[in-house]
N, C-alpha and C positions, 0 to 999 in steps of 0.2 A: 520475387523481389525485383527482378528487371522489369516485369510488367508494372509494377507499382511505381518504380522510379520513372517510367516513361510517361505517366500520367501528368497532364499539365498542372493539375492542382498541386502536385508535389513541388513542381517548379515555382509556383506562385508562393507557396509556404516558405520555401528556401529563400526566395527574394525577401519576403516579409522578416524572416529572421535576420537576414543580412542588413536590411535597412534599420531594423530595430537595434542591432548591435552598434551600428554607425551612429545612430541618433542618441544612444545611451552616453556616447563620448561627447556629443555636441551639447547635450543638456541632461544633467542627472534627473530632472524632474520627469523625464520620458518614462522611466521605468517604474514610477510609482503607480500603485493600484488606483489611486484617485485619477490619474491621468488616463489610464487605460479605460476606466469606466466612463469618463467624460468623452473619450474617442467613440466608444461604442454607442453611448446614449445620443450623442450628437449626430450619429449617422444611422440611426434607426429608420428615419423616413427614406433615406436613399436605399437601405437595405430591403425595406418592404416593396418599394417601386421596383428595385432591381430584380427581386424574386418574380414579380409579375412579368416584367420584361423578358426574363429568361425563357418563359414559355413562348412569348411572341417571336423571339429570335430563333428558337429552336424550330419553329415553322417557317423560317426564312423570311419573316416579315419584321417590321419596326413600327414603334409607336412614339412619335415625337411630341405627343399632346399630353404626356403624363403629368408634367409639371403644372401646366395650365388647368388640367382636370382636377388635380389635388388642390390647387389654389381655390378653384370654384367651390369645391366641397367645404374647404376650410372657411370660406366667406359665407357660405349657407349655414355653417355651424355657428359662426359669429352672430348671425341675425337670429337663429333659432334659440339662442340663449335668452333672448328678450322674452320669449313666450313660455320657456320651460321653467317649472318650479325648481326651487333649490333643494334638491334631494338626490339620493343615490339612484332613484328611479330615472331621473334625468340623464344620468351618466349611461344607464342601460339603454335608454331610448335612443341616445346618441349613437351608440354602437350598432343600433338597427337602422336608424335613418341615414346616418353618413354613408355606410357601404352601399345602400340601396340607391342613393343619389349618384354615387360613382358608377354603380352597375348599370344604371339607366344610360349615362353618358358613354360608357364603354360599349353598351349594346349598339348605340347609334354608329360608333366606329366599326363595330363587327358586321352590322347589316350591310353597310356601305362597302365593306371589303369582301364579304363572303356572298351576299345575295346579288349586288350590283356589279361586283368584281372590279371595283376601282382600286388601283394600287394603293397599299397601306400608306406609303410615304405621302401621297397626295392627299388622301383622306385625312390623315392625322395632322398634316400641315394646315389643312383647311379648318379643322375643328380647333387646332391650337390658336389660330387667329380669331376665330369666332368667339371662343370661350374667353380668351384674354381680353378681347374688346369689350365683351359684355361685363366682365369683372370690373374693368376700369370704369366703364359707364356707370355701373351700380354704386361702386365705392368712391368714384371720383379720384381714385388713386391714393385714398387715405386709409389709414389703419381702421379696422373695425373696432369700435369702443370696447375695451377689455373690462371696463367696470361692470359690464352686464354678465360677465362670466359667473356662474353659480359657484358658491364656495365648495359645494360637493365635487364640481369637476376640478377645481383647484387642488383639492385634497387628493383626488386621484392622481393628478399630474405630479404631485409631490411624494406619492406613496412609495415606500421601499420595502421589499421583502427579502429578508436574509442579507441585508446590506446592498441589495441590487435595485436599481430604479425599476419601476413597473413597466416602463417603455422597453427595457431589454427583454423582459418576459414576453411582451406583445410581439417583438420581432421573433422570438423563439417559437412562439405558437404558429405565427405565419409560415416560418421556414419549415417546420416539422409538417404542418398541414399540407403545404404545397408539395413537399417531398413525398408524402404519402399519395397524394393525388397523381403525381407524375409517375411513380413506380408501381403503385398497386391498385390502380383503377383502369377501367377500360378507356375512358376519355384521356387519361394521361399517357397511356401507351399509344393511343392514336395520335397524340401531339408528336411523340418521337417519331412515329411511323410516317406521318405526313412531311416532316421535316427531312427524314432520311431519303425517302423516294416517294414523291407525291403520286405519280402515276401507278406504281405498283400497289401502294395502299389503297387507292381508290378501286383498283381491280379486285382487291380481296374484300371489298365491301365496306371500307371506312368512309364515313360521310365527311367529306372534305369541308363542306360549308358549315356543318355543325362544329367541327373542331375549330375552324377560323372564328366562328361566332363565339365560342367558349373562351378562347385566349384573350380576346379583346374585352369581353364582358368580364372575365375574372381580373384583367388589368384595372378595370374601372372599379371593380369591388375593392381591390386592395389599395387603390387611390383613396377610396373613402376612409379605409383604416389609416392609411398614411396621413390624411388630413387631421384626424383625431390626434395621431402622434405629433404632428407639426404644431398643432394649437397647444397641446399639453406641454410641449418642450419650450415653446417661445412665450407662452402665456399671452399670446396676441395673434392677430390675424393681419398679415401684411400682404396686400394684393400684388406687390412686386417682389416679395421675399424669395420666391422660388424660380425667379427668372433665370433661364439657362440651365436648370438643374437636370433636364432630360439628357444633357450630354454627359454629365457625371454618371448618371444611371446606365446609359448605353455603354460607357467605357468601363464601368464596374463588371458588367455582364460579359463583354468581350474579353476583358482581361481575366475573367474568372474561368475561361475555357470554352464558352459557348461559340460555336462556329457561325459566323455572320451569314453563311450560306445555308444554314439550317441543319437539323439532324443531330446536333451535339450541344450538350450543356447540362449542368448539374446545379442544384441548389447550394451544396456546400462549395462548389467552385465559385459561384457568384458571391457568396458571403466572404470568401477569401479575396475576391477582387474588391469588394466594398472595403474590406479591412485594409488592403494594400493602399487604396486611394486615400483612405482616412489617415493612415500613418504617415504617408508622404505629405499631405496637407498639414497635419499636426506638426511634423517635423520642420516644415517651412516656417510655421508660426513661431516655434521654439527657437529657430535659427534666425528669427527676425527678418525673413525674406518678405519682400513686398507681396502683399496678397494677390495683386494682379497677376503675379506669375503662376498662380494656382490654375488659371484658365489656360495658360500656355501649356503647362504640364499636362492637364486633362486632354487638350486637344492633340498634343503630341502622343500621348498614350493611345488614343483612339486610332490615330493614323498608323502607328507602329503595330499595334495589336491586329487591326484589320488587314494590313499588308502582310503580316506574318501568316494569318489564317488563310488569306488568298493564295499566297505562295505555296503553303502546305497543300491546300486544295488542289492547286494545279499539279503539283508534283504527284499527288495521289491519283488524279485523273490520267495523267501521262503514264503512270505505272500500270494502271488498269488497261489503257489502250495498248501498251506494249505486250501485256500478257495475252490480250485478245488476239493481237496480230500473230504472235508466236504460236498460239494454239490453232 
């Protein structure tokens, strides 16, 4: 029980329950089932991207191009609708084409980071600007015409199973699949090993470049799925709609217990981080607080969470150094 209570995920869950209790007094609407479903469905895209970002942060890297990458795939989807027939086969094709487009763009990031060994922050800042510039050039900053969307896709977007929107099931599939990869596959364990101690993992035979290539490619793959979810949720493609979303994604992962220095992170912790941010944003809306304050809160959370992780990391390193000296 003591070990369980020491887990960061338990602390996050306690904070969520505390904030939920406070918000229930601020607005009685907060505790309704409809509001909870709206919170979850409205943050499916952030959840999917945060799951992919978790693997990258575990390997002590970061990807700030995820929002631009997702937008690029969403714009591609908008134009693809012009050529796809109105049938359920089009929806299935979309689930094949969109992740592949994202995968290719993620591979470009991965190749630059793993093969050429350019720092990930530099690579993804570069691709962020390149992709964002190309998207604005192609769309001229305007919405992609949603009248071209097939009715089969609109039916998929509005579909509910057992009273739950289909997008929530999509998030659950991504979360379970990624958890299985991380915990029960060789590449997943290699991700944790690389983040924990790069030199030692390389010495035991783990391919460092292969792992780096995988996490960025997988991030691109999930960005493709997130683009489908974004298009289905908004019923439109806005080339500026995801501007700055990468900050929220990173905040959710760090807040969910992932160590910015690498080696630690969990899928359920990340989902709790997404839920905490979502509840805070929903609470500010219900309390009629200016939406601009959401950016202030997100930025403050990143600074506080990273500072806490860094201080914890320094304390653990000082403790190890003290033990070595005494030995």
